[in-house]
C-alpha positions in Angstrom: 0.4 -0.1 -0.1 1.5 3.2 -0.8 0.4 6.8 0.6 -1.8 7.2 -1.4 -4.3 4.3 -0.7 -4.7 5.6 3.3 -6.8 8.4 3.8 -5.0 11.9 4.4 -7.9 14.8 4.2 -6.2 15.8 7.9 -2.5 15.0 7.0 0.3 17.9 6.2 1.5 15.1 3.2 3.4 18.0 1.6 5.2 19.0 5.0 6.0 14.9 5.6 7.1 14.3 1.9 9.5 16.8 2.3 11.0 15.3 5.3 11.3 12.4 3.7 13.3 13.7 0.7 15.5 15.3 2.2 16.8 13.0 4.8 16.8 10.3 2.2 18.9 12.3 -0.3 21.0 12.8 2.3 21.9 8.9 3.4 24.6 8.3 1.1 26.5 11.2 2.5 26.0 10.0 6.3 27.1 6.0 4.4 30.6 7.7 3.5 31.0 9.7 7.1 34.4 8.8 8.3 34.7 6.7 11.4 36.7 9.8 12.8 33.9 12.4 12.1 31.1 9.9 13.2 33.4 10.2 16.9 33.9 13.8 16.7 30.3 14.2 16.2 28.8 12.4 19.9 32.1 14.2 21.2 30.7 17.2 20.1 26.5 15.9 21.2 27.4 15.0 24.8 28.3 18.4 26.2 24.2 19.7 24.6 23.5 16.3 26.3 24.3 18.0 29.5 23.1 21.8 28.8 20.0 20.7 28.4 19.8 18.3 30.8 18.1 20.1 34.1 15.8 21.5 31.6 14.9 18.1 29.1 14.6 16.4 32.6 12.4 19.6 34.2 10.4 18.9 31.5 9.2 15.3 31.9 9.0 15.7 35.8 5.9 18.2 34.8 4.6 16.7 32.3 4.0 13.4 35.3 2.9 16.8 37.7 5.5 16.1 39.8 7.9 19.0 39.2 11.7 18.8 38.5 12.2 19.3 42.6 10.5 16.2 43.5 12.0 13.0 44.5 10.3 11.3 41.9 12.5 13.2 39.3 15.6 11.5 39.8 13.4 9.1 37.2 13.6 11.5 34.8 17.1 12.3 35.1 18.2 8.2 34.7 15.4 7.5 31.9 16.5 11.0 29.9 19.4 12.3 30.2 21.8 10.2 32.1 20.7 7.5 29.3 21.6 9.2 26.9 24.9 10.2 28.0 25.5 6.8 28.5 24.7 4.9 25.6 27.0 7.5 23.5 29.9 6.9 25.6 29.4 3.3 25.3 29.2 3.8 21.4 31.9 6.0 22.3 34.3 3.3 23.5 33.7 0.9 20.4 34.3 3.0 18.1 37.5 4.7 19.5 38.8 1.0 19.7 37.6 0.5 16.1 40.0 3.6 15.6 42.5 2.4 17.3 43.4 -1.1 14.9 41.1 -2.7 18.3 39.4 -5.6 18.1 36.0 -4.4 19.1 35.7 -6.4 21.7 38.3 -7.2 24.8 40.8 -10.0 24.7 39.1 -12.7 27.1 35.7 -11.2 26.6 34.6 -13.6 24.7 33.8 -17.5 26.1 32.7 -21.1 24.7 31.4 -23.7 26.6 29.0 -26.4 26.8 27.9 -25.1 23.2 26.9 -22.1 24.0 29.1 -18.6 23.8 28.7 -15.4 25.5 30.3 -12.4 25.6 31.0 -10.0 28.8 29.3 -6.5 27.8 30.0 -5.0 31.1 31.5 -3.5 32.8 33.8 -2.4 29.6 35.8 0.4 31.7 37.8 1.1 34.4 35.0 4.1 35.5 31.8 1.3 34.6 34.0 -1.1 37.8 34.6 2.2 40.5 30.6 3.0 39.6 28.5 0.3 39.0 30.7 -2.1 41.8 29.7 -5.5 41.1 27.2 -5.1 38.9 27.5 -7.0 36.0 26.1 -8.3 32.3 26.5 -11.4 29.4 25.2 -11.6 26.1 24.6 -14.9 25.4 24.5 -15.3 21.7 21.9 -18.0 20.0 22.9 -21.8 19.7 26.0 -23.1 17.7 27.3 -19.3 17.1 30.5 -19.8 17.7 33.8 -17.6 19.4 35.0 -16.6 15.9 32.1 -15.9 14.8 30.9 -13.6 17.6 34.4 -11.6 17.3 34.2 -11.7 13.1 30.9 -10.2 13.1 30.5 -7.3 15.8 30.4 -4.1 14.6 29.9 -5.1 11.6 28.9 -1.7 9.8 32.6 -0.5 10.6 34.7 -3.3 9.5 34.2 -4.4 5.9 30.1 -4.8 6.3 28.7 -1.5 6.3 24.9 -1.7 5.6 23.2 0.5 2.3 22.2 4.3 2.3 18.5 4.2 3.8 16.2 6.1 5.7 14.7 4.3 8.7 11.3 5.8 10.6 11.4 5.2 14.0 8.2 5.1 15.6 9.3 6.8 19.7 7.9 5.5 22.4 5.6 8.0 25.1 7.0 7.0 27.9 10.5 7.1 29.0 12.5 10.0 27.3 15.3 8.8 26.3 13.6 5.6 24.7 13.5 8.2 21.7 17.0 9.2 21.0 18.5 6.1 21.6 16.8 4.6 19.0 17.7 7.2 17.2 21.7 6.3 18.2 21.5 3.0 17.4 19.7 3.3 13.7 23.0 5.7 13.2 25.1 4.3 14.4 24.7 0.9 14.1 22.8 0.1 11.5 24.2 3.9 9.3 20.9 4.8 8.3 20.0 8.1 8.9 16.6 8.6 10.0 13.1 10.4 10.2 11.7 10.3 14.2 8.0 10.9 15.0 7.4 11.7 18.4 5.1 10.2 20.2 2.2 12.6 21.8 2.6 12.0 25.0 6.3 13.4 25.2 6.3 15.9 22.3 7.5 18.2 24.5 10.5 17.0 24.6 11.0 17.6 20.5 13.0 21.0 21.6 15.4 19.5 23.2 16.0 16.9 20.9 16.4 19.3 18.2 19.0 21.0 20.1 21.5 17.7 21.1 21.1 16.3 17.4 22.0 19.8 16.4 24.3 19.0 13.8 22.8 16.0 12.6 20.0 17.7 11.9 21.3 20.2 10.1 23.4 17.9 8.3 20.5 16.3 7.0 20.8 12.7 8.9 17.7 13.2 11.2 14.6 15.4 11.1 11.9 15.4 14.3 8.3 15.0 13.3 5.0 16.1 15.5 2.1 13.4 15.5 -0.3 10.1 15.8 -1.3 7.5 14.7 -1.8 8.8 10.8 0.8 10.6 10.4 2.7 7.0 12.0 0.7 5.1 9.1 1.3 7.6 6.1 5.5 7.7 6.8 5.5 3.9 7.8 4.0 3.2 4.3 6.1 6.0 2.7 7.9 4.3 -0.6 11.0 6.2 0.5 11.2 4.5 3.8 13.4 1.3 3.7 13.2 0.3 7.8 11.1 0.9 10.6 12.0 0.3 15.0 9.0 0.6 17.0 8.4 1.2 20.2 4.5 0.3 22.0 3.0 -2.0 22.2 1.7 -4.9 19.9 -1.5 -3.5 18.9 0.8 -0.2 17.7 2.5 -3.1 15.1 -0.2 -5.0 14.1 -2.1 -1.6 13.0 1.2 -0.6 11.4 1.2 -4.5 9.7 -2.2 -5.5 8.9 -4.1 -2.9 9.4 -7.4 -1.8 11.1 -9.8 -2.7 9.3 -12.1 -5.7 8.8 -9.6 -7.9 6.0 -6.9 -6.9 8.6 -7.0 -10.6 10.8 -7.6 -12.5 7.1 -4.4 -10.5 5.8 -2.3 -12.0 9.2 -3.7 -14.9 8.8 -2.4 -15.6 5.6 0.6 -13.6 5.9 -0.4 -10.6 3.0 0.9 -7.8 5.8 0.3 -4.0 3.8 4.6 -3.2 4.7 7.1 -6.2 3.8 10.2 -3.6 4.3 12.6 -4.3 7.3 10.3 -3.7 11.2 12.2 -3.7 14.2 10.4 -3.2 17.9 10.2 -3.3 21.4 6.7 -4.0 22.3 6.3 -5.3 26.0 4.6 -7.9 27.8 4.1 -9.0 31.8 7.8 -9.0 32.7 7.6 -11.4 36.4 9.8 -10.9 38.7 10.8 -14.3 41.0 12.0 -14.6 44.2 13.5 -17.8 44.9 13.5 -19.2 48.7 16.5 -18.2 50.9 18.0 -18.0 54.3 17.1 -14.3 54.3 18.0 -11.8 57.1 15.3 -8.7 57.9 18.1 -6.7 55.9 18.0 -8.7 52.7 13.9 -8.6 53.3 13.6 -4.7 53.2 16.6 -4.3 50.8 15.3 -6.6 48.2 11.0 -4.9 48.8 13.0 -1.8 48.0 14.2 -3.3 44.6 10.6 -5.2 44.0 8.8 -2.0 44.4 11.2 0.0 42.2 11.0 -2.0 39.5 6.7 -1.4 39.7 6.9 2.0 40.4 9.6 3.7 38.6 7.7 6.1 36.1 4.4 5.0 37.6 4.8 1.6 36.9 4.4 3.4 33.1 7.3 1.3 31.6 7.5 -2.1 29.2 9.5 -3.6 31.4 8.1 -2.8 34.5 7.5 -5.6 36.8 3.6 -7.1 37.2 3.5 -10.2 38.3 5.4 -11.3 41.5 6.5 -14.9 41.7 6.6 -16.3 44.7 7.3 -19.8 46.7 3.9 -20.5 48.4 5.7 -22.7 51.2 8.4 -20.2 52.4 8.1 -18.8 55.3 9.7 -15.7 54.4 6.9 -14.9 51.9 4.5 -13.1 54.0 7.9 -10.7 55.6 8.4 -10.3 52.0 5.2 -8.8 51.1 4.2 -6.9 54.5 7.3 -5.5 54.1 6.8 -4.4 50.2 3.4 -2.9 52.1 5.5 -0.8 54.5 7.3 0.9 51.3 4.4 1.8 49.0 3.0 3.1 52.5 6.0 5.3 53.1 6.9 6.5 49.5 5.4 9.8 48.7 2.6 10.2 46.3 2.4 10.5 42.8 -0.2 9.9 40.4 -0.8 7.6 37.4 0.1 9.9 34.2 -0.2 8.3 31.4 -2.9 8.0 29.2 -5.2 5.1 29.8 -3.9 4.6 33.0 -7.0 5.5 35.0 -9.5 3.0 33.1 -6.6 0.4 33.1 -6.5 0.3 37.3 -10.0 0.5 37.1 -10.2 -3.1 35.3 -7.9 -4.0 38.0 -10.0 -2.9 41.2 -13.4 -4.7 39.0 -11.6 -8.1 39.1 -10.2 -7.4 42.3 -13.0 -6.3 44.9 -10.9 -6.4 47.7 -7.0 -4.6 46.6 -4.9 -3.2 48.6 -4.4 0.1 47.6 -1.6 2.4 48.8 -0.4 6.2 48.7 -2.7 7.8 46.1 -4.7 5.0 45.3 -3.3 3.8 42.6 -0.7 1.8 44.1 -2.3 -1.5 43.5 -1.1 -5.0 45.5 -3.5 -8.0 44.7 -1.5 -10.3 47.2 -2.6 -13.7 46.0 -3.8 -13.9 42.5 -5.0 -17.7 42.0 -6.5 -17.3 38.3 -4.4 -18.2 35.3 -7.3 -16.3 33.1 -6.7 -12.9 35.5 -6.0 -9.8 34.3 -2.7 -9.1 35.8 -1.4 -12.7 34.3 -2.8 -12.0 30.8 -2.9 -7.8 30.4 0.0 -5.7 30.5 -1.6 -2.9 32.9 1.0 0.0 32.3 0.7 1.7 35.7 1.1 1.3 39.1 -0.5 -2.2 40.2 1.5 -5.6 40.9 -0.2 -8.7 41.5 1.2 -11.9 43.5 1.4 -15.5 42.3 2.4 -18.3 44.7 3.9 -21.4 42.7 4.5 -25.0 44.4 7.7 -25.7 46.0 9.6 -25.3 49.5 12.6 -25.9 48.1 15.2 -23.6 45.9 15.1 -26.3 43.0 11.5 -27.3 43.1 9.8 -23.7 42.6 12.5 -22.6 39.9 11.5 -25.5 38.3 7.6 -24.3 38.1 8.1 -20.5 38.0 10.6 -21.1 34.8 7.6 -23.4 33.5 4.7 -20.7 34.6 7.6 -17.6 33.2 7.6 -19.0 29.6 4.3 -20.7 29.3 1.8 -18.8 31.0 2.4 -14.9 31.2 2.8 -13.5 27.4 6.0 -11.9 26.5 9.5 -12.3 26.3 11.3 -8.6 26.9 12.4 -8.8 30.6 12.2 -11.3 34.3 13.8 -10.9 37.0 15.4 -13.3 39.6 16.1 -12.6 42.9 18.6 -15.7 44.6 20.8 -15.4 47.7 24.5 -16.1 47.3 24.5 -18.5 49.6 21.4 -20.1 48.4 22.6 -19.5 44.7 26.1 -21.4 46.2 23.8 -24.5 47.2 21.8 -24.9 44.7 23.8 -23.9 41.8 22.8 -26.5 39.4 19.2 -25.5 39.5 20.0 -21.1 39.4 22.2 -22.6 36.2 19.0 -24.2 34.6 16.9 -21.7 35.6 18.8 -18.8 34.4 19.7 -20.5 31.6 15.5 -21.9 30.4 14.1 -18.5 30.9 12.7 -17.4 27.9 13.8 -12.9 28.0 15.9 -10.6 25.5 17.0 -9.5 29.2 16.9 -11.5 32.6 18.7 -9.8 35.6 19.7 -11.9 38.7 18.9 -9.8 41.6 19.0 -7.0 39.2 15.7 -4.8 38.2 15.8 -6.6 34.0 14.9 -2.9 33.8 18.6 -1.7 33.9 20.0 -3.3 31.1 17.6 -0.4 28.8 19.9 1.9 30.5 23.8 0.9 30.1 24.1 0.7 26.7 27.0 -2.2 25.7 23.9 -4.9 26.7 21.2 -5.0 23.7 18.3 -4.4 24.5 15.5 -6.9 22.8 12.8 -9.4 22.8 14.2 -13.2 22.9 14.2 -14.5 19.2 11.4 -16.3 18.0 8.8 -13.6 17.8 7.1 -13.4 13.7 5.3 -10.7 12.2 2.6 -12.6 12.2 2.6 -13.4 16.2 4.7 -10.4 17.5 5.0 -11.1 21.1 7.4 -8.7 23.0 8.9 -7.6 19.5 11.7 -8.6 16.6 15.6 -7.3 16.5 17.7 -5.6 19.6 18.5 -2.1 19.9 21.3 0.1 21.7 24.7 -3.1 21.9 27.2 -0.5 21.5 29.0 -3.9 20.6 26.9 -4.7 17.5 26.9 -8.4 18.0 25.3 -10.1 16.2 22.6 -13.9 17.0 22.0 -12.7 20.0 19.7 -14.2 22.4 19.5 -12.5 25.9 21.1 -10.5 28.0 22.0 -11.7 31.4 22.6 -9.2 34.2 23.7 -9.7 37.5 24.0 -7.0 40.7 24.8 -6.9 44.2 21.8 -8.8 46.2 22.7 -6.6 48.9 24.5 -3.1 49.3 28.1 -2.5 50.6 29.6 -3.9 54.0 26.5 -6.0 54.6 27.7 -8.5 51.3 30.3 -9.0 52.9 28.2 -11.2 55.7 26.3 -12.8 52.9 28.5 -13.7 50.1 28.6 -11.2 47.5 30.9 -8.5 48.4 30.6 -5.4 46.0 31.7 -1.6 46.6 28.1 -0.6 45.6 25.4 1.5 48.1 21.5 1.8 47.8 21.6 2.2 43.3 20.4 6.1 42.7 17.7 4.5 40.7 16.0 2.9 43.6 12.3 5.1 44.5 13.9 5.0 48.4 17.4 6.2 47.7 17.1 9.2 49.9 19.5 11.8 47.7 18.8 9.6 44.6 17.9 13.3 42.5 21.1 14.6 43.1 23.2 11.1 42.9 22.3 10.6 38.9 22.7 14.9 38.3 25.8 14.4 39.1 26.7 10.8 37.9 25.0 12.6 34.2 27.2 15.4 34.2 30.3 12.9 35.0 29.3 10.3 32.9 29.6 13.1 29.5 32.9 14.2 31.4 34.6 12.2 33.6 37.2 13.8 36.2 38.7 12.1 39.5 37.3 16.1 41.2 34.0 15.1 40.2 33.7 11.2 42.1 34.1 12.8 45.6 30.5 14.9 45.4 29.4 12.0 43.6 30.2 9.3 45.9 29.3 11.4 48.9 25.1 12.0 47.1 25.2 8.1 46.7 26.1 7.0 49.9 23.7 9.1 51.7 21.1 7.7 50.0 
């Protein structure tokens, strides 16, 4: 279908056509831009991120209703300026290695064994080891991919396999500020494509900030931002001048674009006759589980992990495709009720805020209707359903995309038995494969190493966080971000393809991300030592706003003089 086949009565098609023609006309120019100049462009972008950081984060905070000085505003820095600076510096790290004649991947970072190849991607620098002590990420390649193939295929855009000049359409997300910007960076730097970025109407207020940050790319015709809704997105998706599409949204968004919304849409899907056959990558969310393995937890462990779980739910009011929606707990563990009581306490003590994303009130009302005795905390929109028993429950079948958490109790007081049931439940019952979180005490993992290893291997998720909310994988830049492979356009699930991925690895299966089970000092007693205090992305971190502001400025321009105030803020939290 061509754009001329659509109802364009209320569209400014002339402006959209001009934008496509202008950027497409500069695709060859970007393809011929040298590695040295691409590096320089990123180096010049970072100061622009910092000069607009406060305004960008403040705009998000005000749009959400809590203001730039609120403790909640830390998330607007983390998911905005810091994520953008972190991802840009990740690409810079890899590109500088290539520019000096080195392999993208350090010696010793690629491991092959038991028929699988794994790549250590984080920490990648000394600053990573210092600032996120104890955090690690390993990318698992698809079965059958060898170490030699992994090394040879990394960063192909810069090692003899550049893509043809092409124009990509990025359909931006409305929930997290950095998503659109990071998708732009990926298309430009990992895939070598110029970009039309359509802003989401929910956060179109970010456009002037992005245009400032990416000013050189805009001025040289490699990037253009446009506004609009579904009509503009549909027109651009079907435009003959657009070569590839990347969308962040829901499976419904994908299906509307690919199969249409008329009475013939379902037949097209069944017959695999899409309206659009061009390359289409996507990140579409799903229902993310947080699985808690029984173990010898202390009172402090219960408090810390409750804060961790609540963070994975309430960051951005739950308006995250990776927000924990189902908490899978051992039915017969004596710690289950203790953990739930701590989760209730954290929910009660947090400052109030509203669920701001369009449609959230209606979705929460549906949860209340399905569960008349649901527990409500804070301002009444933090919902907890403590005992879901039906696999047809709304919280098990539909992504709520708001601050509602459901608890499913699974059999198995022993770790191995519980993990077996939890993996089957996550893989076979919950829709979506974007991310999952697995919490396990270090002593439990040591005593049940094979059971934990099997669970990690068997969970079919694009990012699995072990003692770390899987959403952290979105932020790091070095970690590929996307759904577990296997979805098709007819059954799109959580999407197809990976973005971010600064090492530009091919044939990725998933990322396994690890963090300390406990913060610094206490880790000495749990067998999980690190220098990491309470992470600043925790919703309970008392100085998160100051810490993430300082972390953002450090990330964009590291300096030893910036470390003392950064560490001081982090430790006070």
